[in-house]
VEXTIKOL-860787 format. One record per residue (C-alpha): residue in one letter; x, y, z; residue number from 1. Coordinates in steps of 0.05 Angstrom, whole numbers, plus 5000, padded with zeros to 4 digits. Example, Ala and Ser with C-alpha at 12.3 -4.5 7.8 and 13.67 -1.06 7.14 Angstrom:
# VEXTIKOL-860787
<"A"; <5246; 4910; 5156>; 1>,
<"S"; <5273; 4979; 5143>; 2>,
//
This chain:
# VEXTIKOL-860787
<"M"; <8085; 3287; 2277>; 1>,
<"A"; <8079; 3247; 2340>; 2>,
<"W"; <8110; 3178; 2344>; 3>,
<"R"; <8088; 3121; 2388>; 4>,
<"S"; <8122; 3053; 2393>; 5>,
<"G"; <8099; 2985; 2415>; 6>,
<"Q"; <8029; 2990; 2386>; 7>,
<"P"; <7993; 2923; 2385>; 8>,
<"E"; <7978; 2888; 2319>; 9>,
<"S"; <7904; 2899; 2330>; 10>,
<"H"; <7915; 2974; 2326>; 11>,
<"L"; <7945; 2967; 2256>; 12>,
<"R"; <7889; 2921; 2234>; 13>,
<"D"; <7837; 2972; 2259>; 14>,
<"A"; <7873; 3026; 2219>; 15>,
<"G"; <7863; 2985; 2156>; 16>,
<"Y"; <7934; 2962; 2145>; 17>,
<"G"; <7924; 2887; 2152>; 18>,
<"Q"; <7960; 2841; 2199>; 19>,
<"A"; <8028; 2862; 2224>; 20>,
<"H"; <8080; 2808; 2215>; 21>,
<"P"; <8143; 2800; 2258>; 22>,
<"A"; <8188; 2800; 2197>; 23>,
<"D"; <8167; 2870; 2179>; 24>,
<"G"; <8210; 2901; 2234>; 25>,
<"Y"; <8174; 2967; 2244>; 26>,
<"R"; <8109; 2981; 2206>; 27>,
<"L"; <8088; 3052; 2193>; 28>,
<"A"; <8014; 3070; 2192>; 29>,
<"R"; <7970; 3131; 2188>; 30>,
<"S"; <7906; 3140; 2226>; 31>,
<"G"; <7870; 3206; 2237>; 32>,
<"G"; <7930; 3246; 2215>; 33>,
<"T"; <7976; 3212; 2266>; 34>,
<"R"; <8032; 3165; 2247>; 35>,
<"Y"; <8047; 3104; 2289>; 36>,
<"R"; <8108; 3060; 2293>; 37>,
<"A"; <8095; 2988; 2312>; 38>,
<"R"; <8153; 2947; 2337>; 39>,
<"A"; <8155; 2875; 2316>; 40>,
<"S"; <8155; 2823; 2369>; 41>,
<"Q"; <8211; 2783; 2337>; 42>,
<"P"; <8274; 2804; 2299>; 43>,
<"P"; <8280; 2780; 2227>; 44>,
<"G"; <8344; 2741; 2240>; 45>,
<"T"; <8418; 2753; 2239>; 46>,
<"T"; <8423; 2752; 2163>; 47>,
<"G"; <8367; 2802; 2151>; 48>,
<"G"; <8305; 2759; 2144>; 49>,
<"A"; <8273; 2745; 2077>; 50>,
<"E"; <8306; 2802; 2041>; 51>,
<"G"; <8373; 2784; 2072>; 52>,
<"N"; <8364; 2713; 2048>; 53>,
<"A"; <8350; 2738; 1978>; 54>,
<"R"; <8414; 2780; 1980>; 55>,
<"L"; <8455; 2721; 2005>; 56>,
<"T"; <8427; 2678; 1949>; 57>,
<"A"; <8442; 2732; 1897>; 58>,
<"A"; <8514; 2742; 1922>; 59>,
<"T"; <8527; 2668; 1922>; 60>,
<"G"; <8497; 2662; 1853>; 61>,
<"A"; <8543; 2717; 1827>; 62>,
<"V"; <8604; 2680; 1854>; 63>,
<"L"; <8579; 2615; 1823>; 64>,
<"L"; <8568; 2650; 1756>; 65>,
<"V"; <8640; 2672; 1754>; 66>,
<"L"; <8668; 2605; 1776>; 67>,
<"F"; <8624; 2565; 1729>; 68>,
<"A"; <8643; 2611; 1672>; 69>,
<"A"; <8717; 2602; 1688>; 70>,
<"D"; <8710; 2527; 1693>; 71>,
<"G"; <8671; 2526; 1627>; 72>,
<"M"; <8728; 2564; 1593>; 73>,
<"T"; <8777; 2509; 1611>; 74>,
<"I"; <8735; 2460; 1571>; 75>,
<"L"; <8758; 2495; 1507>; 76>,
<"A"; <8828; 2467; 1521>; 77>,
<"V"; <8813; 2414; 1572>; 78>,
<"R"; <8873; 2371; 1553>; 79>,
<"Q"; <8921; 2427; 1572>; 80>,
<"L"; <8878; 2456; 1629>; 81>,
<"L"; <8852; 2393; 1661>; 82>,
<"T"; <8886; 2409; 1728>; 83>,
<"L"; <8855; 2478; 1730>; 84>,
<"H"; <8788; 2448; 1709>; 85>,
<"F"; <8791; 2399; 1767>; 86>,
<"F"; <8814; 2454; 1816>; 87>,
<"I"; <8756; 2501; 1800>; 88>,
<"G"; <8707; 2443; 1800>; 89>,
<"M"; <8726; 2426; 1871>; 90>,
<"L"; <8726; 2499; 1891>; 91>,
<"L"; <8654; 2504; 1867>; 92>,
<"I"; <8630; 2454; 1919>; 93>,
<"G"; <8630; 2504; 1977>; 94>,
<"P"; <8589; 2560; 1943>; 95>,
<"V"; <8542; 2508; 1911>; 96>,
<"L"; <8526; 2479; 1980>; 97>,
<"L"; <8514; 2550; 2008>; 98>,
<"K"; <8465; 2566; 1951>; 99>,
<"L"; <8429; 2501; 1962>; 100>,
<"C"; <8422; 2518; 2036>; 101>,
<"S"; <8398; 2589; 2024>; 102>,
<"T"; <8346; 2569; 1972>; 103>,
<"G"; <8325; 2509; 2012>; 104>,
<"Y"; <8316; 2553; 2073>; 105>,
<"R"; <8273; 2602; 2034>; 106>,
<"F"; <8231; 2543; 2008>; 107>,
<"A"; <8220; 2516; 2078>; 108>,
<"R"; <8204; 2585; 2108>; 109>,
<"Y"; <8155; 2601; 2052>; 110>,
<"Y"; <8116; 2536; 2058>; 111>,
<"T"; <8115; 2540; 2134>; 112>,
<"G"; <8080; 2608; 2129>; 113>,
<"A"; <8135; 2656; 2151>; 114>,
<"G"; <8108; 2726; 2139>; 115>,
<"G"; <8167; 2759; 2105>; 116>,
<"Y"; <8178; 2700; 2058>; 117>,
<"R"; <8104; 2695; 2042>; 118>,
<"R"; <8101; 2768; 2023>; 119>,
<"Q"; <8160; 2759; 1976>; 120>,
<"G"; <8118; 2707; 1940>; 121>,
<"P"; <8143; 2647; 1901>; 122>,
<"P"; <8186; 2653; 1838>; 123>,
<"A"; <8153; 2654; 1770>; 124>,
<"L"; <8122; 2587; 1751>; 125>,
<"L"; <8175; 2572; 1698>; 126>,
<"L"; <8231; 2584; 1748>; 127>,
<"R"; <8196; 2541; 1801>; 128>,
<"L"; <8192; 2484; 1751>; 129>,
<"L"; <8264; 2495; 1729>; 130>,
<"G"; <8293; 2502; 1799>; 131>,
<"P"; <8295; 2428; 1817>; 132>,
<"F"; <8329; 2412; 1751>; 133>,
<"V"; <8382; 2466; 1763>; 134>,
<"I"; <8396; 2438; 1832>; 135>,
<"V"; <8399; 2365; 1811>; 136>,
<"L"; <8441; 2379; 1749>; 137>,
<"S"; <8489; 2424; 1787>; 138>,
<"V"; <8501; 2369; 1838>; 139>,
<"A"; <8505; 2317; 1783>; 140>,
<"V"; <8558; 2355; 1743>; 141>,
<"I"; <8602; 2365; 1804>; 142>,
<"G"; <8588; 2295; 1831>; 143>,
<"T"; <8605; 2259; 1766>; 144>,
<"G"; <8667; 2302; 1759>; 145>,
<"V"; <8691; 2281; 1828>; 146>,
<"M"; <8675; 2208; 1814>; 147>,
<"L"; <8712; 2213; 1747>; 148>,
<"A"; <8773; 2242; 1781>; 149>,
<"Y"; <8777; 2183; 1829>; 150>,
<"A"; <8758; 2130; 1777>; 151>,
<"G"; <8830; 2111; 1762>; 152>,
<"R"; <8847; 2078; 1696>; 153>,
<"S"; <8775; 2055; 1683>; 154>,
<"P"; <8729; 2116; 1682>; 155>,
<"G"; <8670; 2071; 1668>; 156>,
<"P"; <8606; 2110; 1656>; 157>,
<"W"; <8630; 2172; 1693>; 158>,
<"L"; <8661; 2208; 1634>; 159>,
<"F"; <8598; 2200; 1592>; 160>,
<"L"; <8554; 2220; 1651>; 161>,
<"H"; <8597; 2281; 1666>; 162>,
<"K"; <8591; 2305; 1594>; 163>,
<"A"; <8517; 2290; 1589>; 164>,
<"T"; <8498; 2324; 1654>; 165>,
<"F"; <8541; 2384; 1634>; 166>,
<"V"; <8502; 2393; 1569>; 167>,
<"L"; <8435; 2388; 1605>; 168>,
<"W"; <8460; 2433; 1662>; 169>,
<"F"; <8484; 2485; 1612>; 170>,
<"G"; <8416; 2490; 1580>; 171>,
<"A"; <8379; 2496; 1646>; 172>,
<"M"; <8429; 2545; 1675>; 173>,
<"T"; <8425; 2590; 1614>; 174>,
<"I"; <8351; 2601; 1626>; 175>,
<"H"; <8363; 2609; 1701>; 176>,
<"V"; <8418; 2661; 1691>; 177>,
<"L"; <8378; 2701; 1639>; 178>,
<"A"; <8319; 2703; 1686>; 179>,
<"Y"; <8359; 2729; 1746>; 180>,
<"A"; <8417; 2767; 1716>; 181>,
<"C"; <8379; 2833; 1711>; 182>,
<"R"; <8364; 2830; 1786>; 183>,
<"L"; <8435; 2816; 1809>; 184>,
<"P"; <8461; 2888; 1807>; 185>,
<"R"; <8403; 2914; 1848>; 186>,
<"M"; <8408; 2857; 1899>; 187>,
<"L"; <8484; 2864; 1906>; 188>,
<"S"; <8485; 2940; 1909>; 189>,
<"G"; <8431; 2937; 1963>; 190>,
<"D"; <8482; 2912; 2013>; 191>,
<"F"; <8521; 2976; 2004>; 192>,
<"A"; <8462; 3022; 2011>; 193>,
<"T"; <8450; 3065; 2073>; 194>,
<"R"; <8375; 3079; 2069>; 195>,
<"A"; <8342; 3102; 2133>; 196>,
<"G"; <8289; 3063; 2168>; 197>,
<"Y"; <8288; 3004; 2216>; 198>,
<"R"; <8273; 2951; 2163>; 199>,
<"A"; <8331; 2973; 2119>; 200>,
<"H"; <8376; 2979; 2181>; 201>,
<"T"; <8358; 2908; 2202>; 202>,
<"V"; <8371; 2880; 2133>; 203>,
<"L"; <8437; 2917; 2127>; 204>,
<"A"; <8456; 2896; 2197>; 205>,
<"G"; <8456; 2825; 2171>; 206>,
<"R"; <8512; 2840; 2122>; 207>,
<"P"; <8569; 2814; 2166>; 208>,
<"A"; <8535; 2746; 2174>; 209>,
<"R"; <8519; 2741; 2099>; 210>,
<"W"; <8589; 2760; 2077>; 211>,
<"L"; <8619; 2713; 2129>; 212>,
<"L"; <8577; 2655; 2103>; 213>,
<"L"; <8597; 2671; 2032>; 214>,
<"A"; <8671; 2678; 2049>; 215>,
<"A"; <8669; 2613; 2089>; 216>,
<"S"; <8638; 2575; 2031>; 217>,
<"V"; <8692; 2600; 1983>; 218>,
<"L"; <8748; 2584; 2033>; 219>,
<"A"; <8719; 2515; 2046>; 220>,
<"G"; <8717; 2501; 1971>; 221>,
<"L"; <8787; 2529; 1963>; 222>,
<"L"; <8814; 2484; 2019>; 223>,
<"L"; <8780; 2424; 1987>; 224>,
<"A"; <8810; 2442; 1919>; 225>,
<"V"; <8880; 2448; 1948>; 226>,
<"L"; <8875; 2383; 1987>; 227>,
<"T"; <8852; 2344; 1926>; 228>,
<"L"; <8894; 2377; 1873>; 229>,
<"G"; <8943; 2319; 1872>; 230>,
<"Q"; <8887; 2274; 1847>; 231>,
<"A"; <8888; 2312; 1781>; 232>,
<"G"; <8961; 2292; 1771>; 233>,
<"I"; <8944; 2219; 1788>; 234>,
<"W"; <8888; 2220; 1737>; 235>,
<"L"; <8933; 2251; 1684>; 236>,
<"A"; <8985; 2197; 1697>; 237>,
<"A"; <8931; 2143; 1687>; 238>,
<"H"; <8906; 2178; 1624>; 239>,
<"P"; <8967; 2208; 1590>; 240>,
<"M"; <8927; 2226; 1527>; 241>,
<"F"; <8900; 2285; 1567>; 242>,
<"G"; <8969; 2312; 1582>; 243>,
<"G"; <8985; 2335; 1512>; 244>,
<"G"; <8954; 2374; 1456>; 245>,
//
């Protein structure tokens, strides 16, 4: 079949395929037995546009799932593992910030009418209602933990707030994880796929930027955890009852 590039958007609309959006990359259409290839006027971005953003969010979520699970396990023996609990908690800050940025960016692009993000549509209503609680509670759990670590001999309300926000966060996160867990393998394996086509090529071309952002967030959290690790020892010295069984 004959191929032609650079067709105007009006040609696709005349062929009955709706409006061509820049985020689509190349759109394929059929008209009178001839296939046309329409080049988008704008690239979908260095991280792969809307689909790339979804993959970055999924990869960051997978890292957070592992780290939160590991940090949660330390609670079972928090007196003996308080230093590790503090270390992982500080490490979490980097990936949490990245996930907040990726989801916030999708939110902003969707409500400003960006084509690729509009076509993905919003999350299910329950998840849209739950999302702000997950964000606020995630920040609250980490924030109260940091404040507790630096509270000295008088933890004040921070210990209670840390425990309370953790319980609330755990409930909200359980629903969040159950809703998205089945999609994670598909989203993560997509970055290792080699499907043909411009759109797939463009999304996959954003892999280096996505993996760089994820690695940078983990390294930033790791650096923060190492730099503040001594604070755990100071807190243990101020609260010796946490140092034994």
